[in-house]
C-alpha atoms as a printed R data frame, in Angstrom:
    type eleno elety resid chain resno       x       y       z
1   ATOM     1    CA   UNK     A     1 -30.587 -78.504  81.795
2   ATOM     2    CA   UNK     A     2 -27.659 -76.684  82.860
3   ATOM     3    CA   UNK     A     3 -26.355 -76.885  86.394
4   ATOM     4    CA   UNK     A     4 -27.498 -73.494  88.219
5   ATOM     5    CA   UNK     A     5 -24.418 -72.151  90.254
6   ATOM     6    CA   UNK     A     6 -25.043 -71.024  93.597
7   ATOM     7    CA   UNK     A     7 -23.604 -68.338  95.561
8   ATOM     8    CA   UNK     A     8 -24.279 -68.149  99.557
9   ATOM     9    CA   UNK     A     9 -24.705 -63.853 100.218
10  ATOM    10    CA   UNK     A    10 -25.660 -62.604 103.428
11  ATOM    11    CA   UNK     A    11 -28.819 -60.784 104.505
12  ATOM    12    CA   UNK     A    12 -31.094 -59.381 107.104
13  ATOM    13    CA   UNK     A    13 -32.157 -63.335 107.140
14  ATOM    14    CA   UNK     A    14 -29.077 -64.586 107.291
15  ATOM    15    CA   UNK     A    15 -27.064 -66.511 104.650
16  ATOM    16    CA   UNK     A    16 -29.056 -66.711 101.657
17  ATOM    17    CA   UNK     A    17 -28.254 -69.051  98.651
18  ATOM    18    CA   UNK     A    18 -28.403 -66.941  95.267
19  ATOM    19    CA   UNK     A    19 -28.175 -67.763  91.624
20  ATOM    20    CA   UNK     A    20 -25.167 -66.747  90.005
21  ATOM    21    CA   UNK     A    21 -26.745 -65.466  86.768
22  ATOM    22    CA   UNK     A    22 -29.296 -63.966  89.005
23  ATOM    23    CA   UNK     A    23 -26.666 -61.962  90.253
24  ATOM    24    CA   UNK     A    24 -25.190 -60.650  87.014
25  ATOM    25    CA   UNK     A    25 -28.788 -59.560  85.765
26  ATOM    26    CA   UNK     A    26 -29.169 -57.580  88.865
27  ATOM    27    CA   UNK     A    27 -25.734 -55.992  87.769
28  ATOM    28    CA   UNK     A    28 -27.677 -55.618  83.669
29  ATOM    29    CA   UNK     A    29 -25.182 -58.424  82.728
30  ATOM    30    CA   UNK     A    30 -26.828 -61.186  80.054
31  ATOM    31    CA   UNK     A    31 -25.408 -64.091  78.667
32  ATOM    32    CA   UNK     A    32 -25.988 -65.334  75.051
33  ATOM    33    CA   UNK     A    33 -24.236 -68.491  74.901
34  ATOM    34    CA   UNK     A    34 -26.561 -71.399  73.168
35  ATOM    35    CA   UNK     A    35 -27.611 -72.368  70.402
36  ATOM    36    CA   UNK     A    36 -30.094 -69.397  68.461
37  ATOM    37    CA   UNK     A    37 -33.739 -70.789  68.200
38  ATOM    38    CA   UNK     A    38 -36.884 -69.600  69.528
39  ATOM    39    CA   UNK     A    39 -36.279 -70.434  72.830
40  ATOM    40    CA   UNK     A    40 -33.212 -68.562  73.770
41  ATOM    41    CA   UNK     A    41 -34.328 -65.794  71.610
42  ATOM    42    CA   UNK     A    42 -37.211 -64.928  73.876
43  ATOM    43    CA   UNK     A    43 -35.641 -65.226  76.803
44  ATOM    44    CA   UNK     A    44 -32.850 -62.992  76.092
45  ATOM    45    CA   UNK     A    45 -35.864 -60.916  74.794
46  ATOM    46    CA   UNK     A    46 -37.293 -60.774  77.715
47  ATOM    47    CA   UNK     A    47 -34.680 -60.016  79.814
48  ATOM    48    CA   UNK     A    48 -33.629 -57.273  77.621
49  ATOM    49    CA   UNK     A    49 -37.484 -55.427  77.798
50  ATOM    50    CA   UNK     A    50 -37.241 -55.484  81.482
51  ATOM    51    CA   UNK     A    51 -34.024 -54.293  81.711
52  ATOM    52    CA   UNK     A    52 -34.922 -51.398  79.400
53  ATOM    53    CA   UNK     A    53 -38.080 -51.184  81.395
54  ATOM    54    CA   UNK     A    54 -35.909 -51.018  84.667
55  ATOM    55    CA   UNK     A    55 -33.771 -47.990  83.495
56  ATOM    56    CA   UNK     A    56 -33.456 -46.891  80.042
57  ATOM    57    CA   UNK     A    57 -30.298 -44.993  80.744
58  ATOM    58    CA   UNK     A    58 -28.309 -47.728  81.970
59  ATOM    59    CA   UNK     A    59 -25.961 -49.710  80.016
60  ATOM    60    CA   UNK     A    60 -26.715 -53.549  79.364
61  ATOM    61    CA   UNK     A    61 -24.263 -55.926  78.892
62  ATOM    62    CA   UNK     A    62 -24.543 -58.731  76.589
63  ATOM    63    CA   UNK     A    63 -21.757 -61.618  76.482
64  ATOM    64    CA   UNK     A    64 -21.913 -63.809  73.350
65  ATOM    65    CA   UNK     A    65 -19.988 -67.139  73.093
66  ATOM    66    CA   UNK     A    66 -22.412 -68.594  70.449
67  ATOM    67    CA   UNK     A    67 -22.707 -71.123  67.435
68  ATOM    68    CA   UNK     A    68 -25.390 -69.019  65.593
69  ATOM    69    CA   UNK     A    69 -28.148 -70.643  64.823
70  ATOM    70    CA   UNK     A    70 -32.126 -69.826  63.662
71  ATOM    71    CA   UNK     A    71 -31.752 -66.363  61.392
72  ATOM    72    CA   UNK     A    72 -35.611 -65.480  62.037
73  ATOM    73    CA   UNK     A    73 -35.501 -65.582  65.342
74  ATOM    74    CA   UNK     A    74 -31.884 -64.010  65.402
75  ATOM    75    CA   UNK     A    75 -33.240 -61.318  63.379
76  ATOM    76    CA   UNK     A    76 -36.168 -60.606  65.503
77  ATOM    77    CA   UNK     A    77 -33.608 -60.219  68.155
78  ATOM    78    CA   UNK     A    78 -31.445 -57.650  66.333
79  ATOM    79    CA   UNK     A    79 -34.434 -55.547  65.822
80  ATOM    80    CA   UNK     A    80 -35.178 -55.404  69.115
81  ATOM    81    CA   UNK     A    81 -31.543 -54.039  70.456
82  ATOM    82    CA   UNK     A    82 -31.101 -51.762  67.355
83  ATOM    83    CA   UNK     A    83 -34.556 -50.329  68.689
84  ATOM    84    CA   UNK     A    84 -33.769 -50.018  72.601
85  ATOM    85    CA   UNK     A    85 -33.462 -46.843  74.138
86  ATOM    86    CA   UNK     A    86 -30.776 -48.478  76.804
87  ATOM    87    CA   UNK     A    87 -27.238 -48.605  75.839
88  ATOM    88    CA   UNK     A    88 -25.929 -51.823  74.703
89  ATOM    89    CA   UNK     A    89 -22.770 -53.097  75.331
90  ATOM    90    CA   UNK     A    90 -21.598 -56.508  73.617
91  ATOM    91    CA   UNK     A    91 -18.606 -58.566  74.627
92  ATOM    92    CA   UNK     A    92 -17.612 -61.154  72.489
93  ATOM    93    CA   UNK     A    93 -16.202 -64.319  75.175
94  ATOM    94    CA   UNK     A    94 -14.741 -67.009  72.728
95  ATOM    95    CA   UNK     A    95 -16.425 -67.204  69.367
96  ATOM    96    CA   UNK     A    96 -19.676 -65.368  68.203
97  ATOM    97    CA   UNK     A    97 -20.407 -67.289  64.816
98  ATOM    98    CA   UNK     A    98 -22.778 -66.853  61.961
99  ATOM    99    CA   UNK     A    99 -26.551 -65.442  63.979
100 ATOM   100    CA   UNK     A   100 -24.850 -64.872  67.190
101 ATOM   101    CA   UNK     A   101 -22.419 -62.697  65.213
102 ATOM   102    CA   UNK     A   102 -24.863 -60.549  63.305
103 ATOM   103    CA   UNK     A   103 -26.263 -60.092  66.928
104 ATOM   104    CA   UNK     A   104 -23.362 -58.876  68.135
105 ATOM   105    CA   UNK     A   105 -22.759 -56.547  65.649
106 ATOM   106    CA   UNK     A   106 -25.871 -54.935  66.688
107 ATOM   107    CA   UNK     A   107 -24.171 -53.357  70.286
108 ATOM   108    CA   UNK     A   108 -23.638 -49.916  70.722
109 ATOM   109    CA   UNK     A   109 -20.306 -50.790  71.913
110 ATOM   110    CA   UNK     A   110 -18.711 -54.357  70.869
111 ATOM   111    CA   UNK     A   111 -15.535 -55.293  72.593
112 ATOM   112    CA   UNK     A   112 -13.834 -58.815  72.132
113 ATOM   113    CA   UNK     A   113 -11.256 -60.595  74.251
114 ATOM   114    CA   UNK     A   114  -7.923 -61.367  72.539
115 ATOM   115    CA   UNK     A   115  -8.287 -64.748  71.640
116 ATOM   116    CA   UNK     A   116 -11.698 -64.177  70.999
117 ATOM   117    CA   UNK     A   117 -13.191 -64.508  66.936
118 ATOM   118    CA   UNK     A   118 -16.836 -63.702  65.050
119 ATOM   119    CA   UNK     A   119 -17.620 -65.521  61.961
120 ATOM   120    CA   UNK     A   120 -19.858 -64.147  59.511
121 ATOM   121    CA   UNK     A   121 -21.431 -66.239  56.294
122 ATOM   122    CA   UNK     A   122 -24.892 -66.586  54.401
123 ATOM   123    CA   UNK     A   123 -27.602 -68.034  55.718
124 ATOM   124    CA   UNK     A   124 -28.082 -71.720  54.419
125 ATOM   125    CA   UNK     A   125 -31.091 -73.940  53.456
126 ATOM   126    CA   UNK     A   126 -32.332 -75.643  56.848
127 ATOM   127    CA   UNK     A   127 -35.174 -77.249  55.368
128 ATOM   128    CA   UNK     A   128 -34.271 -80.792  54.828
129 ATOM   129    CA   UNK     A   129 -34.425 -82.163  51.257
130 ATOM   130    CA   UNK     A   130 -35.691 -80.437  48.389
131 ATOM   131    CA   UNK     A   131 -36.911 -83.965  47.031
132 ATOM   132    CA   UNK     A   132 -40.062 -83.711  46.305
133 ATOM   133    CA   UNK     A   133 -40.288 -80.032  45.864
134 ATOM   134    CA   UNK     A   134 -42.038 -78.664  43.094
135 ATOM   135    CA   UNK     A   135 -40.266 -75.688  40.708
136 ATOM   136    CA   UNK     A   136 -42.101 -72.884  42.096
137 ATOM   137    CA   UNK     A   137 -41.882 -74.393  45.795
138 ATOM   138    CA   UNK     A   138 -37.722 -74.136  45.336
139 ATOM   139    CA   UNK     A   139 -37.635 -70.720  43.679
140 ATOM   140    CA   UNK     A   140 -39.760 -69.713  46.800
141 ATOM   141    CA   UNK     A   141 -37.664 -71.435  49.155
142 ATOM   142    CA   UNK     A   142 -34.389 -69.735  47.260
143 ATOM   143    CA   UNK     A   143 -36.655 -66.141  47.358
144 ATOM   144    CA   UNK     A   144 -36.755 -66.234  51.083
145 ATOM   145    CA   UNK     A   145 -33.069 -67.161  51.389
146 ATOM   146    CA   UNK     A   146 -32.126 -64.258  49.322
147 ATOM   147    CA   UNK     A   147 -34.044 -62.076  51.030
148 ATOM   148    CA   UNK     A   148 -32.614 -62.955  54.065
149 ATOM   149    CA   UNK     A   149 -29.036 -62.829  52.738
150 ATOM   150    CA   UNK     A   150 -30.152 -58.881  51.837
151 ATOM   151    CA   UNK     A   151 -30.740 -58.181  55.263
152 ATOM   152    CA   UNK     A   152 -28.017 -59.390  56.669
153 ATOM   153    CA   UNK     A   153 -25.710 -58.292  54.271
154 ATOM   154    CA   UNK     A   154 -27.261 -54.655  54.730
155 ATOM   155    CA   UNK     A   155 -26.972 -54.948  58.381
156 ATOM   156    CA   UNK     A   156 -23.137 -55.819  58.361
157 ATOM   157    CA   UNK     A   157 -22.872 -53.013  55.886
158 ATOM   158    CA   UNK     A   158 -24.592 -50.178  57.897
159 ATOM   159    CA   UNK     A   159 -22.945 -51.203  61.760
160 ATOM   160    CA   UNK     A   160 -18.854 -51.788  59.635
161 ATOM   161    CA   UNK     A   161 -19.326 -49.623  56.786
162 ATOM   162    CA   UNK     A   162 -17.637 -52.110  55.248
163 ATOM   163    CA   UNK     A   163 -18.423 -52.027  51.114
164 ATOM   164    CA   UNK     A   164 -21.386 -54.106  50.156
165 ATOM   165    CA   UNK     A   165 -18.937 -55.555  47.631
166 ATOM   166    CA   UNK     A   166 -16.796 -56.868  49.899
167 ATOM   167    CA   UNK     A   167 -19.637 -58.358  52.172
168 ATOM   168    CA   UNK     A   168 -21.425 -60.011  49.513
169 ATOM   169    CA   UNK     A   169 -17.990 -61.515  48.798
170 ATOM   170    CA   UNK     A   170 -17.475 -62.163  52.578
171 ATOM   171    CA   UNK     A   171 -20.771 -63.814  53.125
172 ATOM   172    CA   UNK     A   172 -20.045 -66.781  50.557
173 ATOM   173    CA   UNK     A   173 -18.234 -68.429  52.772
174 ATOM   174    CA   UNK     A   174 -17.527 -68.950  56.879
175 ATOM   175    CA   UNK     A   175 -15.002 -65.986  57.257
176 ATOM   176    CA   UNK     A   176 -13.335 -66.136  60.425
177 ATOM   177    CA   UNK     A   177 -12.188 -62.479  62.342
178 ATOM   178    CA   UNK     A   178  -9.841 -62.505  64.750
179 ATOM   179    CA   UNK     A   179 -10.279 -59.725  68.033
180 ATOM   180    CA   UNK     A   180  -7.291 -57.771  65.576
181 ATOM   181    CA   UNK     A   181  -9.005 -58.343  62.523
182 ATOM   182    CA   UNK     A   182 -12.283 -57.437  63.705
183 ATOM   183    CA   UNK     A   183 -10.938 -54.319  65.232
184 ATOM   184    CA   UNK     A   184  -9.182 -53.478  62.034
185 ATOM   185    CA   UNK     A   185 -12.976 -53.832  59.642
186 ATOM   186    CA   UNK     A   186 -14.766 -52.167  62.458
187 ATOM   187    CA   UNK     A   187 -16.875 -54.857  63.388
188 ATOM   188    CA   UNK     A   188 -15.316 -54.404  67.034
189 ATOM   189    CA   UNK     A   189 -15.108 -51.317  68.600
190 ATOM   190    CA   UNK     A   190 -12.403 -52.272  71.204
191 ATOM   191    CA   UNK     A   191 -10.264 -55.248  72.405
192 ATOM   192    CA   UNK     A   192  -9.934 -55.686  76.237
193 ATOM   193    CA   UNK     A   193  -6.819 -56.256  77.330
194 ATOM   194    CA   UNK     A   194  -7.773 -55.944  81.082
195 ATOM   195    CA   UNK     A   195 -10.248 -55.607  83.951
196 ATOM   196    CA   UNK     A   196 -11.404 -52.567  85.374
């Protein structure tokens, strides 16, 4: 369990402890900094849904520093972000790797700190050993992975304008983009060099 950082805020009833993440949330700032799985995506989805219903005209900022994780849950989060009416600003504050990099691409604005990076690659088989699997079962697993590759490659192409053949080649291995390389390839739209 993560330690919660508490702040003291002056209220009409005197000083009151307030969770730092709650304070950021009231300012429409959320954080995706854990492994991507069903739980972390559900929590992020709930936050996005609440902020969208609260005021769909105001921007939401999502700060990302994640190693990636479960593809199916991440793609559901991508689906929702791309459907939102609220503008979503992504800020990479470390490394947006694997599925986190794909989620980063769904932002209307995609910004990076100068020393942050994005890593993209093909989905991998995470279902354990293939020992004892029948050929038709292996074929089905391969078909699922290829379908996910298609989804991810199409999303990268549509969000960046990178040629599809180049995206396919890029996904064959772990491909890291520094902030400068990401800007050059339209993976990010801005490198943050100062605080407003």
